[in-house]
N, C-alpha and C positions, 0 to 999 in steps of 0.2 A: 506494500500502499504505498504511496505519496507523503510522506511526510507533510508536504506542505500543503495538503487537506484536512491536518489533524492540529488546529492550534491549540497553544498552549490557553489553557483560562487564567483570565484575568479580570478579577471585580473589581468593582468599581469604587472607587474612593466614600463617594456616597453612602453606597451600600455598607461596607465596612464602618463609617462613623456611626450611621440610624443602628444596625445592631452593638455594637458599643454601648451607646447612648440605651438602648433597652435594655441589655444586660446589665448597665450601671442601674435603673430604674428598679429592675427587679433584685438586685440587690438591696438597697435601699427600702424597697416593701417585705423584704423577707427581715430588714433590719425594725425597722418600725417594728413590724409582728411580733419580734423577743419580746417587747416590752410591754405590748397588749396581752398578747396571749401566747407564750413561749413554747407551751406545748403543741398548738397546733402549729404556729410557725415553723417549730421540727419535724412535726410529722410533715407537712410539705416539701421542706428540704430533703427528708427519704424519699417522698416519692418522686422530686423531679430528678435528684440524683440516681436512683433506683433505673427511672424512667429511661433516662438520655443513654445510661450505663448499657442497657437495653440492647436501645439502637447499634450503639458501638460495637458493640458485641456481637450484633448479630451479621454487622461488616467482614469480621474474622471469620465468622462459622459460615457465611455464603462463598466466602473463597475458597476454603477447607473442603466443603462440599463441591464444587465445581473441580480444583485439583483431583481431589479422591475417584471421582465420577468421570475423570478425561470428559466433559461434557465440554461443548465448544460454543455452544450459542451464546454462552453469558461472556465471552470474554471485551466482545466491542465496548462493553459498559461495567469490567468492571472496575476500572480507576474511581469509579463511584463508591462502591463497597469500600475499597481501600483508604479514600478519602474518609469515610465516615469513622473509622478505626482509629482514626487520630483524634477523637474526644477520649479515649481510653486512660491517658495519664491524668487530664483534666478531673476526668469522673475518679479517679481516686485520690485527687485532692478533695475532693466533693462528700466522700464518702468520708474520709480519714476526719472532714471538719465535724463529721456525725456526731465524733467524740464526744466533741462540748455540751449537746442536748441528749445523751445516752438516759439520765438520769428521766427526762421527760416524757421518752418512749419506751424504757426496756423497765418491764417493771424486777428482772433479775437481778438490776444492780441494786436495788437496794431489798435482800430480803430481809423481811421482819421473823426472829426466832418467835412464833406465838402457839408451836404447839402441832399447828392446823396442818390438816392431808395438804392442803393448798402452798405451805411453807416446805415442808417435807419435800414435796415434789421439783422446787425450787433450788433446793441444797442441794438436793440428788443430782439437778442438773448443772452444778455451779464449777463442774471440775473444765465444764465445755463452756458455760456459757459464761463467762468474765470477762470483766473489761479490757483488760491489754491481752488476752489470747483472743479478744474479738477484733482487736483493735490489729493483731500481729495477721491474725488469720485473712483481712482486706489486704494486704499486703501481699502475702503469699498468691491470694485470687489474682490482683491485679497485674504482681509480678509475672504468672503464667502466661496471661492473657497478654500482657505488652510486649513480652520479650517474643513467643511464635507471631503477632502483629504483626510487629518491623520488623521480624523475620522474610515472612510473607511479601510485606509488601518490599523488601529491598530486593530480593532476588528480582521480583517482576520489573523492576525500575531498571537493576543492573541489565535485564534480559534485552532491554531500550538500546543500550550502546553495545554488547556485546554479540548480541544471535543467538547465545550458548544455548541449548536442548538442557544443560545441566540445570541450570536456574529452574526449569520446569520439573525434573527430578526429584530437585531438593526439596520443593513447595510440594510436592506429593507427600514425601516423608513427615513434611513440618505437618502438612494436612492430619496425616496420621496421627500423629501425636497429637497434635489438641484435638482429634473427634472424644478420645480418652479423659483427655484434663478436664476436655470444657463440660463432658456430661459428670464429672464428679465435683468440679468445681462450683458450676453454676447450682448443681441440686441444693452444695453445702452454704453458697452465698446464699441464695434463698431463703433456706432454715435460717440460716444466721438473722437477716437484713427484715423479714417480713414475717416467720413462722414465729419467732420469736419475738413477737410482739403480743403472741399471746403463749405463755412460755409453757401453760400445762398443755395446750391443744396442739393435736397433730394431727395429719394427714402425707398415708405413705405414698403419694401422688404429686406432692405441692410440688413436689421438682421438675416435674413434666409440665402439670399446669403452667409456671411461669414458661417453661421451655416455650409452650404453646404460644403464649401472650409475645414472645423476645421475638418465635420466628415471624409471624401474623404482623406485627408494628413493626419489624423489622422489613419488610417485604413492603408493606405500604409506604413507609418512610424512603425505599429505594424507588418506590413508584413515585412519588411525587416529586423527588430530586431529578429525579430524571426526567422526568416531564418540564419542568423551571429549567431545567438547561438547555433542552430541544425548542424550548420558547425564548429561551436566549439568542439563541440561532444556532449553541454550539450540537453536538453529537449527532445530527439530522443524517451525516452523511451515511454514519456506520448503523445508528439505532435506529429499527424502523417500526412497524405496527407490526408484526412478528413475532420481535423482542418482548414487545409489549402486550403480546398475545400470551407470550408465555411466563412472565411477571402477571399477568391477570389470571394465567390459570395456577399460580401461585399462591396467589392471594386467596381465591375461591375454594383451595384445597384446604390452604392451611384454617381457614374459617371453620369449615367440618370438621378439623382436627381439635382446633378450641372448643368448639360444641361439644366433640366428645367426651376430653377430658374435664370441660366445667359440668357436664352433666355429669359424669363417672364417679366425679367426688363430692358431686351433692346427692345422689343419690345410693352411694353406698355408705354414706353416713348417714343419711336420713332411714335407710332400711334397719342396718345396724342397731339407731337408736341407741350406743351406748355415749353416756353424760357427757365424760371428758372430750367428746369428738363433735356431739352436737352445740357443744355452745358457740364455737364458732360463727353457725348458721343459725341459731337462734337471736342472736345481737342481732345480725343482721338481716332479720325478718322481721323487726319491730317497727311501727312506725313509719313513717317515709322510707326508711333503708329497703324496704322491702320494694318498692317498683324500683328502684336502683337498681339493685342486686338481682332481681328475679325478672324484669321488664326492659329495660333501659338496656342494662351490662348485653344480655344476647339477644336484642333487637339490632345493637352498633357492631358488636363484634360476629354475630353470625347471620341474622334475619337479611339485614339490607345489604351486605355484600353477596353471600348467596343467592338471592333472587336477580340483584342488579348485575351480575356478572354471567349469569349460566348463558345468555343467548351471543351466541361469536361473533357479533358486531360490536358488544359491549367493551369485552376485551381488547378490541382492536381501538378502542377510540380514547385519546387523550381525554374527550371531554368527560366522556365516564369514568372512567378508569380514575382519575386525577378526583373526583368529587368522593368516589367509595373509600380511595384510599383514604383522605380526610376525615372518611367516618371514620374509618377502622381506627386511624391513629388518637382521633378520640376516645372511640372506644374501650381501647386500649389505655388509656387513662381511668377515663373510669372506673374499669378494672380493678386497676391499683389503687386507685381513690376509694371503692368500695371495701379492699384488703386493707386500709391501712387508717382509715382515719375516724371510724366509729369509735376507739380511745377517748381521741382527740374532742368530738363533739358529740358527747352520749347526750346530748336533747334532740338528734337529728341529722340527719344533711344540711347545710347552708355552702352556698359559696359567695366569696368576698375576692378584696385585693389579696387576701393570705395566698389564695388559688392561683388568681388571674397573673399575679406581679411576678410568684416563686416561677410560674413552668414557663413563663412569657422569660424572662431573665433566663432563665438556664435554656430553653430552646434558640434562643438568640445568642448566645455564646457556643453555644453547640454550633450551629452556622455559622458562625463566624470561623471555626477551629476548620471547620470543615470546607467552608472556600477556600481559606489560606492554604490547607491540606491539597487542595484540589492545582493548584495553583504551581505544584515543585515539578509535576511530569508530565507529560502528552496526556490527553486526555484519550487516549488509547495505548495498549501496549504493544506497540508497533511490532515487536517484533517473537510475537508468542506465536509457535506453531499452530495453535489453532486458533487464530486470527479470522484467516482468511474463511474458516467455516462458516464463524461467528457472524463477517460481515455478510454473507451470502445466505443466512439462515433464512431457511422457507419453514412456515406451517400451512 
């Protein structure tokens, strides 16, 4: 492929300035929240930090799947998920900052020895659920993710220069290692950061449930970013409606997968009716939480994408695909919000500048890091052995 047809991306300075200002406004909203309602402010920090970590981590996972399966269709758009992984170091900082607010979020940080069964359970879990080991595991998780993400990206970009097939083989090995470590670390991280918010509750499929949300939300984010780049005039020569069709297929398939895991977790716990398992769903079945948990959440994450993307033309339409992907991204946020916020909002669900400001601030910072990462290499892996197969991909 002629390199002259593949321009380097360059973000407009006005865009960079606007994103920086929005990120600053989000940080200000969080700081104000610390003085008004610190428990709610820290809950929103956890929500945003985890949400955007899943999008960055998806980038690495998507790249690894491509190498492991020797798929060719996605190569032309691979620089987009590569740029998404650039958020991981910032995500590490965001999760470590969470250490300052752990007392507002995690009951296990201050166990009261009152002789109750509840206190006994927390004490029993204290070798794993303690502050320093918790923070240490954050460093371990992100250390693995960042190290392998950097290796995958480095080999991909070196191949632009020398065209050596050894980089593809190296990334196949890196992807195999990542696949094993990702399954372990992602599950453990979701247990640490989310499930331990209610430390006496447990679900054996909680890790796969969070993985389903990560994969679905990540595909939705990838669709949005690619379509926005195409509308800015980039990637139009290499990413066509056939690639969009594939992404639409992924999105509808993952919507079904998410619904299957969501229903499985709910149905199995409801059917067994064990008190220490049902507490999670009872809390989310009271008052207005019920509508968000069992109506809005499944409609946004399953109902709308499934019905909207069933027709073939819908999966090939930028107009339809972009709007469905945005709905799924919002649904992924709602899914996490319902999982995190009931303790901070015992009076019932409500939205305010806490949620809006913190989420927009994190979102702006994520896009800013993504755009700067996208500038560091050609928008297409010019010497990847599967590039021609990707450019001429047809369905």
